[in-house]
LOLUM-243666 format. One line per 5 residues: number of its first residue (from 1); their letters; for each residue z, x, y of N, C-alpha, C, O. Coordinates in Angstrom, 2 decimals, decimal comma, padded with zeros to 5 digits. Layout:
<dotors>
NUM = a = Z X Y Z X Y Z X Y Z X Y | ...
</dotors>
This chain:
<dotors>
1 = mtttp = -010,76 030,98 006,38 -010,05 031,08 005,12 -011,05 031,03 003,98 -011,90 030,13 003,93 | -010,96 031,96 003,06 -011,84 032,01 001,91 -011,17 031,27 000,76 -009,98 031,44 000,51 | -011,95 030,45 000,06 -011,39 029,74 -001,07 -011,92 030,32 -002,36 -013,06 030,77 -002,42 | -011,09 030,31 -003,37 -011,53 030,76 -004,68 -012,23 029,61 -005,36 -012,07 028,46 -004,95 | -013,01 029,88 -006,40 -013,68 028,79 -007,11 -012,69 027,74 -007,62 -013,00 026,55 -007,61
6 = kettg = -011,52 028,17 -008,07 -010,53 027,21 -008,57 -010,09 026,27 -007,45 -009,97 025,06 -007,67 | -009,84 026,81 -006,24 -009,44 025,98 -005,10 -010,55 024,99 -004,75 -010,28 023,81 -004,50 | -011,77 025,47 -004,73 -012,90 024,59 -004,42 -012,99 023,48 -005,45 -013,16 022,32 -005,09 | -012,87 023,83 -006,72 -012,92 022,84 -007,77 -011,79 021,84 -007,61 -012,00 020,64 -007,76 | -010,59 022,32 -007,30 -009,45 021,43 -007,07 -009,67 020,54 -005,88 -009,35 019,35 -005,93
11 = deaas = -010,22 021,10 -004,80 -010,52 020,31 -003,62 -011,56 019,24 -003,92 -011,45 018,10 -003,48 | -012,59 019,63 -004,68 -013,64 018,68 -005,03 -013,09 017,57 -005,92 -013,44 016,41 -005,75 | -012,24 017,93 -006,87 -011,64 016,94 -007,77 -010,76 015,99 -006,98 -010,78 014,78 -007,21 | -009,98 016,53 -006,05 -009,12 015,69 -005,22 -009,97 014,75 -004,36 -009,64 013,58 -004,20 | -011,05 015,27 -003,82 -011,94 014,47 -003,00 -012,57 013,33 -003,82 -012,67 012,20 -003,34
16 = rfver = -012,97 013,64 -005,04 -013,53 012,59 -005,91 -012,49 011,52 -006,21 -012,79 010,33 -006,19 | -011,24 011,96 -006,48 -010,17 010,99 -006,72 -009,97 010,10 -005,49 -009,89 008,88 -005,61 | -009,88 010,72 -004,31 -009,66 009,96 -003,07 -010,74 008,90 -002,91 -010,43 007,74 -002,63 | -011,98 009,28 -003,07 -013,07 008,32 -002,88 -013,07 007,24 -003,96 -013,35 006,08 -003,67 | -012,75 007,61 -005,18 -012,72 006,62 -006,26 -011,60 005,62 -006,07 -011,81 004,42 -006,20
21 = faaem = -010,38 006,12 -005,76 -009,26 005,21 -005,57 -009,46 004,36 -004,32 -009,13 003,17 -004,31 | -010,01 004,95 -003,28 -010,30 004,20 -002,06 -011,29 003,07 -002,35 -011,14 001,97 -001,82 | -012,28 003,34 -003,18 -013,26 002,30 -003,53 -012,57 001,16 -004,28 -012,91 -000,01 -004,06 | -011,63 001,48 -005,14 -010,89 000,43 -005,87 -010,05 -000,41 -004,90 -010,01 -001,63 -005,03 | -009,39 000,24 -003,96 -008,58 -000,51 -002,99 -009,47 -001,36 -002,08 -009,10 -002,48 -001,73
26 = taagm = -010,63 -000,84 -001,71 -011,56 -001,59 -000,89 -012,05 -002,81 -001,66 -012,16 -003,90 -001,09 | -012,35 -002,64 -002,93 -012,81 -003,76 -003,76 -011,72 -004,83 -003,88 -012,02 -006,00 -004,07 | -010,46 -004,41 -003,77 -009,34 -005,35 -003,85 -009,04 -006,01 -002,51 -008,18 -006,89 -002,43 | -009,76 -005,60 -001,44 -009,61 -006,27 -000,16 -009,08 -005,46 000,99 -009,03 -005,96 002,12 | -008,67 -004,22 000,75 -008,19 -003,39 001,85 -009,38 -002,87 002,66 -010,46 -002,67 002,11
31 = qrmas = -009,18 -002,65 003,94 -010,22 -002,09 004,78 -010,66 -000,73 004,23 -009,84 000,04 003,74 | -011,96 -000,46 004,32 -012,52 000,75 003,71 -011,90 002,03 004,27 -011,47 002,89 003,50 | -011,84 002,16 005,57 -011,33 003,41 006,16 -009,84 003,54 005,88 -009,35 004,64 005,61 | -009,10 002,44 005,95 -007,67 002,49 005,63 -007,47 002,92 004,18 -006,54 003,66 003,87 | -008,33 002,46 003,29 -008,25 002,85 001,88 -008,45 004,35 001,72 -007,73 005,00 000,97
36 = rvfaa = -009,42 004,88 002,43 -009,70 006,31 002,33 -008,55 007,15 002,88 -008,14 008,13 002,27 | -008,02 006,74 004,04 -006,90 007,48 004,63 -005,68 007,40 003,73 -005,00 008,40 003,51 | -005,39 006,21 003,22 -004,24 006,05 002,33 -004,39 006,93 001,08 -003,45 007,62 000,69 | -005,57 006,89 000,47 -005,79 007,69 -000,74 -005,65 009,18 -000,45 -005,12 009,92 -001,27 | -006,13 009,62 000,71 -005,99 011,03 001,08 -004,53 011,41 001,24 -004,12 012,48 000,80
41 = llase = -003,74 010,55 001,86 -002,31 010,83 002,00 -001,63 010,85 000,64 -000,78 011,70 000,37 | -002,00 009,91 -000,21 -001,42 009,83 -001,55 -001,70 011,09 -002,34 -000,85 011,57 -003,09 | -002,90 011,63 -002,19 -003,31 012,81 -002,95 -002,88 014,13 -002,32 -003,05 015,19 -002,92 | -002,32 014,07 -001,11 -001,90 015,31 -000,46 -000,57 015,77 -001,05 000,26 014,96 -001,46 | -000,38 017,06 -001,07 000,82 017,64 -001,69 002,10 017,16 -001,01 003,11 016,96 -001,68
46 = tasmt = 002,07 016,98 000,30 003,28 016,61 001,05 003,35 015,13 001,39 004,33 014,68 001,98 | 002,33 014,36 001,02 002,24 012,93 001,35 002,25 012,73 002,87 002,70 011,70 003,36 | 001,73 013,72 003,59 001,65 013,62 005,04 000,53 014,51 005,54 000,25 015,57 004,98 | -000,12 014,05 006,63 -001,20 014,81 007,23 -001,29 014,44 008,71 -000,83 013,37 009,12 | -001,88 015,32 009,49 -002,15 015,02 010,89 -003,49 014,30 010,99 -004,26 014,25 010,02
51 = saela = -003,76 013,75 012,15 -005,04 013,10 012,38 -006,19 014,07 012,17 -007,20 013,73 011,55 | -006,04 015,28 012,69 -007,10 016,29 012,55 -007,33 016,63 011,09 -008,48 016,77 010,66 | -006,26 016,77 010,32 -006,41 017,09 008,90 -007,12 015,96 008,16 -008,00 016,21 007,33 | -006,75 014,72 008,46 -007,40 013,57 007,82 -008,87 013,50 008,21 -009,73 013,29 007,35 | -009,16 013,67 009,50 -010,55 013,61 009,96 -011,38 014,70 009,30 -012,52 014,45 008,89
56 = dqlri = -010,82 015,89 009,19 -011,54 017,01 008,58 -011,77 016,77 007,09 -012,88 016,94 006,60 | -010,74 016,37 006,39 -010,87 016,17 004,94 -011,83 015,03 004,61 -012,64 015,15 003,69 | -011,74 013,94 005,35 -012,55 012,76 005,04 -013,89 012,76 005,76 -014,74 011,90 005,50 | -014,08 013,73 006,67 -015,31 013,82 007,47 -015,54 012,53 008,25 -016,62 011,93 008,21 | -014,49 012,13 008,97 -014,56 010,92 009,80 -014,07 011,28 011,20 -013,51 012,35 011,42
61 = spaav = -014,28 010,37 012,13 -013,87 010,63 013,51 -012,37 010,39 013,69 -011,76 009,65 012,92 | -011,79 011,02 014,70 -010,39 010,74 015,02 -010,15 009,25 015,32 -009,08 008,72 015,02 | -011,15 008,58 015,91 -011,01 007,15 016,19 -010,91 006,35 014,89 -010,16 005,38 014,82 | -011,66 006,75 013,88 -011,60 006,07 012,58 -010,22 006,28 011,94 -009,65 005,37 011,35 | -009,70 007,49 012,08 -008,35 007,78 011,56 -007,35 006,89 012,29 -006,48 006,28 011,66
66 = sgair = -007,46 006,81 013,60 -006,52 006,02 014,41 -006,52 004,55 013,98 -005,46 003,95 013,82 | -007,71 003,98 013,80 -007,80 002,59 013,38 -007,20 002,37 012,01 -006,51 001,37 011,78 | -007,46 003,29 011,09 -006,91 003,18 009,74 -005,39 003,29 009,76 -004,70 002,53 009,08 | -004,88 004,23 010,53 -003,43 004,42 010,63 -002,77 003,18 011,25 -001,70 002,76 010,81 | -003,41 002,61 012,25 -002,87 001,41 012,88 -002,71 000,30 011,82 -001,66 -000,34 011,75
71 = ylsqv = -003,74 000,09 011,01 -003,68 -000,92 009,95 -002,59 -000,58 008,93 -001,77 -001,44 008,59 | -002,57 000,66 008,44 -001,60 001,07 007,43 -000,16 000,98 007,96 000,76 000,69 007,21 | 000,02 001,24 009,25 001,34 001,10 009,86 001,76 -000,37 009,92 002,91 -000,71 009,65 | 000,82 -001,23 010,28 001,11 -002,66 010,40 001,53 -003,26 009,06 002,39 -004,14 009,02 | 000,94 -002,79 007,98 001,29 -003,33 006,66 002,42 -002,53 006,00 002,77 -002,77 004,85
76 = gmvsr = 002,98 -001,58 006,74 004,17 -000,87 006,29 003,94 000,18 005,22 004,86 000,50 004,46 | 002,74 000,73 005,14 002,46 001,73 004,11 002,56 003,16 004,62 002,68 004,10 003,83 | 002,51 003,33 005,93 002,52 004,66 006,55 003,40 004,61 007,79 003,47 003,60 008,48 | 004,06 005,73 008,06 004,79 005,83 009,32 004,33 007,08 010,06 003,68 007,96 009,49 | 004,66 007,13 011,33 004,30 008,27 012,18 005,54 009,09 012,45 006,61 008,55 012,73
81 = erdpg = 005,39 010,41 012,38 006,47 011,32 012,71 005,90 012,42 013,57 004,71 012,74 013,48 | 006,72 013,00 014,40 006,30 014,14 015,22 006,49 015,41 014,42 007,51 015,59 013,74 | 005,50 016,30 014,50 005,68 017,64 013,94 006,72 018,33 014,81 006,57 018,35 016,03 | 007,77 018,90 014,22 008,81 019,56 015,01 008,21 020,63 015,92 007,44 021,48 015,48 | 008,58 020,58 017,18 008,15 021,58 018,15 006,73 021,40 018,66 006,22 022,26 019,37
86 = trrer = 006,08 020,29 018,32 004,72 020,05 018,79 004,61 018,61 019,31 005,54 017,81 019,20 | 003,46 018,32 019,88 003,20 016,95 020,33 002,34 016,20 019,32 001,99 015,04 019,52 | 002,00 016,89 018,22 001,16 016,27 017,20 001,94 015,26 016,38 003,13 015,45 016,08 | 001,25 014,19 016,02 001,85 013,21 015,10 001,39 013,53 013,70 000,26 013,96 013,47 | 002,27 013,30 012,77 001,99 013,46 011,36 002,15 012,08 010,74 003,11 011,37 011,03
91 = yvlhn = 001,21 011,71 009,88 001,26 010,40 009,22 001,80 010,59 007,82 001,33 011,45 007,07 | 002,79 009,79 007,48 003,56 010,01 006,27 003,62 008,73 005,44 003,81 007,64 005,98 | 003,44 008,88 004,13 003,64 007,75 003,24 005,13 007,47 003,13 005,95 008,40 003,13 | 005,48 006,22 003,05 006,89 005,85 002,90 007,40 006,28 001,53 006,66 006,26 000,54 | 008,68 006,65 001,48 009,32 006,87 000,18 009,35 005,54 -000,55 009,49 004,48 000,06
96 = elwye = 009,21 005,60 -001,84 009,22 004,40 -002,68 008,22 003,37 -002,15 008,51 002,17 -002,08 | 007,06 003,86 -001,80 006,01 003,06 -001,19 005,72 001,77 -001,94 005,72 000,69 -001,35 | 005,48 001,88 -003,24 005,06 000,69 -003,99 006,21 -000,29 -004,16 006,00 -001,50 -004,10 | 007,40 000,22 -004,36 008,57 -000,66 -004,47 008,73 -001,46 -003,18 008,92 -002,68 -003,21 | 008,66 -000,77 -002,04 008,80 -001,44 -000,75 007,65 -002,41 -000,50 007,86 -003,51 000,02
101 = tftrr = 006,43 -002,02 -000,86 005,28 -002,89 -000,65 005,42 -004,18 -001,44 005,16 -005,26 -000,92 | 005,81 -004,07 -002,70 005,94 -005,27 -003,52 007,16 -006,09 -003,14 007,16 -007,31 -003,31 | 008,19 -005,45 -002,62 009,35 -006,20 -002,13 008,94 -007,04 -000,92 009,32 -008,20 -000,81 | 008,15 -006,45 -000,01 007,65 -007,22 001,14 006,73 -008,34 000,67 006,76 -009,44 001,23 | 005,92 -008,08 -000,34 005,02 -009,10 -000,87 005,84 -010,24 -001,45 005,47 -011,41 -001,34
106 = dqtlt = 006,96 -009,89 -002,08 007,85 -010,90 -002,64 008,40 -011,80 -001,53 008,52 -013,01 -001,71 | 008,74 -011,21 -000,39 009,22 -012,00 000,75 008,12 -012,92 001,26 008,39 -014,05 001,67 | 006,89 -012,46 001,24 005,76 -013,30 001,64 005,62 -014,47 000,68 005,40 -015,60 001,11 | 005,73 -014,21 -000,61 005,64 -015,28 -001,60 006,72 -016,34 -001,37 006,45 -017,54 -001,52 | 007,91 -015,91 -001,01 008,99 -016,85 -000,73 008,64 -017,74 000,46 008,87 -018,95 000,42
111 = rwekv = 008,09 -017,15 001,53 007,69 -017,95 002,69 006,59 -018,93 002,32 006,61 -020,09 002,74 | 005,61 -018,47 001,53 004,52 -019,35 001,12 005,05 -020,51 000,27 004,64 -021,66 000,44 | 005,96 -020,18 -000,63 006,56 -021,21 -001,49 007,22 -022,30 -000,65 007,06 -023,49 -000,93 | 007,95 -021,90 000,37 008,64 -022,86 001,24 007,63 -023,77 001,94 007,79 -024,99 001,97 | 006,59 -023,18 002,51 005,58 -023,96 003,21 004,86 -024,89 002,23 004,57 -026,04 002,56
116 = ldega = 004,56 -024,39 001,04 003,89 -025,22 000,04 004,78 -026,38 -000,42 004,29 -027,49 -000,61 | 006,07 -026,12 -000,59 007,00 -027,21 -000,95 006,99 -028,28 000,12 006,95 -029,48 -000,18 | 007,02 -027,85 001,39 006,98 -028,81 002,49 005,66 -029,58 002,50 005,63 -030,79 002,74 | 004,56 -028,87 002,21 003,25 -029,51 002,16 003,17 -030,54 001,05 002,62 -031,63 001,25 | 003,71 -030,21 -000,12 003,71 -031,15 -001,24 004,53 -032,39 -000,90 004,14 -033,51 -001,23
121 = atlgt = 005,67 -032,19 -000,25 006,51 -033,33 000,15 005,80 -034,18 001,19 005,88 -035,41 001,16 | 005,11 -033,54 002,11 004,38 -034,26 003,16 003,24 -035,09 002,58 003,07 -036,25 002,92 | 002,46 -034,46 001,69 001,30 -035,16 001,12 001,67 -036,09 -000,02 000,94 -037,03 -000,34 | 002,82 -035,84 -000,64 003,28 -036,66 -001,76 002,62 -036,23 -003,06 001,41 -035,99 -003,12 | 003,44 -036,13 -004,09 002,91 -035,69 -005,38 002,17 -036,80 -006,12 001,72 -036,60 -007,25
126 = dsaag = 002,04 -037,94 -005,49 001,23 -039,01 -006,09 -000,25 -038,84 -005,72 -001,09 -039,59 -006,21 | -000,56 -037,86 -004,87 -001,96 -037,58 -004,52 -002,41 -036,30 -005,22 -001,58 -035,46 -005,57 | -003,72 -036,16 -005,42 -004,26 -034,97 -006,07 -003,93 -033,72 -005,25 -003,55 -032,69 -005,81 | -004,07 -033,81 -003,94 -003,77 -032,65 -003,08 -002,29 -032,29 -003,16 -001,95 -031,11 -003,24 | -001,42 -033,29 -003,14 000,02 -033,04 -003,22 000,40 -032,38 -004,54 001,22 -031,46 -004,57
131 = rriae = -000,20 -032,85 -005,65 000,08 -032,25 -006,96 -000,42 -030,80 -007,01 000,26 -029,92 -007,54 | -001,60 -030,57 -006,47 -002,17 -029,22 -006,44 -001,28 -028,27 -005,62 -001,03 -027,14 -006,03 | -000,82 -028,76 -004,48 000,05 -027,94 -003,63 001,40 -027,71 -004,31 001,95 -026,61 -004,24 | 001,93 -028,74 -004,97 003,21 -028,60 -005,68 003,07 -027,59 -006,82 003,98 -026,79 -007,04 | 001,95 -027,62 -007,54 001,74 -026,65 -008,62 001,61 -025,24 -008,07 002,09 -024,29 -008,68
136 = taeff = 000,97 -025,09 -006,93 000,86 -023,78 -006,30 002,24 -023,27 -005,90 002,56 -022,10 -006,11 | 003,07 -024,15 -005,34 004,45 -023,77 -004,99 005,23 -023,37 -006,23 005,99 -022,40 -006,20 | 005,04 -024,11 -007,31 005,73 -023,79 -008,57 005,28 -022,42 -009,09 006,09 -021,63 -009,58 | 003,98 -022,14 -008,97 003,47 -020,83 -009,39 004,13 -019,71 -008,59 004,57 -018,72 -009,17 | 004,21 -019,87 -007,26 004,83 -018,83 -006,45 006,33 -018,71 -006,73 006,87 -017,61 -006,66
141 = aflhg = 007,00 -019,80 -007,04 008,41 -019,74 -007,41 008,58 -018,96 -008,71 009,49 -018,14 -008,84 | 007,68 -019,21 -009,67 007,71 -018,47 -010,94 007,46 -016,99 -010,69 008,19 -016,14 -011,19 | 006,44 -016,69 -009,91 006,09 -015,32 -009,60 007,26 -014,61 -008,89 007,55 -013,45 -009,17 | 007,91 -015,31 -007,97 009,06 -014,76 -007,26 010,17 -014,38 -008,24 010,74 -013,29 -008,15 | 010,47 -015,27 -009,17 011,50 -014,98 -010,17 011,13 -013,81 -011,06 011,98 -012,96 -011,36
146 = emagi = 009,89 -013,75 -011,47 009,43 -012,65 -012,31 009,42 -011,33 -011,55 009,76 -010,29 -012,11 | 009,05 -011,37 -010,29 008,97 -010,15 -009,48 010,35 -009,50 -009,37 010,47 -008,28 -009,44 | 011,39 -010,31 -009,19 012,74 -009,75 -009,10 013,10 -009,01 -010,38 013,66 -007,91 -010,33 | 012,76 -009,59 -011,52 013,03 -008,93 -012,80 012,22 -007,65 -012,97 012,73 -006,65 -013,46 | 010,97 -007,70 -012,56 010,11 -006,51 -012,64 010,69 -005,38 -011,79 010,74 -004,24 -012,23
151 = mdrwr = 011,12 -005,70 -010,59 011,67 -004,68 -009,70 012,96 -004,09 -010,29 013,18 -002,88 -010,20 | 013,79 -004,93 -010,88 015,01 -004,43 -011,53 014,67 -003,51 -012,69 015,29 -002,46 -012,86 | 013,67 -003,90 -013,50 013,28 -003,06 -014,63 012,66 -001,75 -014,16 012,87 -000,70 -014,77 | 011,90 -001,79 -013,06 011,34 -000,55 -012,52 012,45 000,39 -012,08 012,42 001,58 -012,40 | 013,43 -000,14 -011,37 014,53 000,70 -010,88 015,26 001,34 -012,07 015,58 002,53 -012,03
156 = ahkda = 015,52 000,57 -013,13 016,19 001,10 -014,31 015,32 002,17 -014,99 015,82 003,21 -015,41 | 014,02 001,92 -015,09 013,08 002,86 -015,68 013,06 004,18 -014,88 013,11 005,27 -015,46 | 012,99 004,05 -013,57 012,95 005,23 -012,71 014,27 006,01 -012,82 014,26 007,23 -012,91 | 015,39 005,29 -012,80 016,69 005,96 -012,91 016,84 006,69 -014,26 017,40 007,78 -014,32 | 016,34 006,07 -015,32 016,41 006,69 -016,64 015,57 007,96 -016,66 015,98 008,96 -017,25
161 = gaqea = 014,41 007,93 -016,04 013,55 009,12 -015,97 014,19 010,24 -015,19 014,05 011,41 -015,54 | 014,91 009,89 -014,12 015,57 010,90 -013,29 016,71 011,56 -014,05 016,98 012,75 -013,87 | 017,38 010,80 -014,90 018,49 011,36 -015,69 017,99 012,32 -016,76 018,68 013,27 -017,12 | 016,76 012,07 -017,27 016,19 012,93 -018,28 015,70 014,25 -017,68 015,65 015,27 -018,38 | 015,35 014,24 -016,41 014,77 015,43 -015,77 015,80 016,50 -015,49 015,46 017,55 -014,95
</dotors>
């Protein structure tokens, strides 16, 4: 397949974006290869790619793709689908990816808050450790309450945008 200069420039720009965003996610703590695969899926027109497509675009081995997909699947950011009529798997970003990711994070915060409350009660708030743990639980309770409001405002914002379109 021959590419025109515009396609090459677009491909190069997309590649630069993928690597830049992947570097940001890696700096935030995500595995490097998972960051690259996720960014490539995010930047793809269909939000889905096969293992071969990912390996080719990112210039990585199929084993590296497999490991990255395994991680991204475990954290609920990507799912696997079969290409109709083939045995190939296609890796797909979830719809409403960020909403779902932060909703799951909110559930994690709730679990942490519960454990921290129990820890504060166990250690007693008359000790420095107990007060520190109680304050951490209070922080997560605050964050949990704020997160619910943020998610509601996002949904309203998104719905308003859809009505304008």
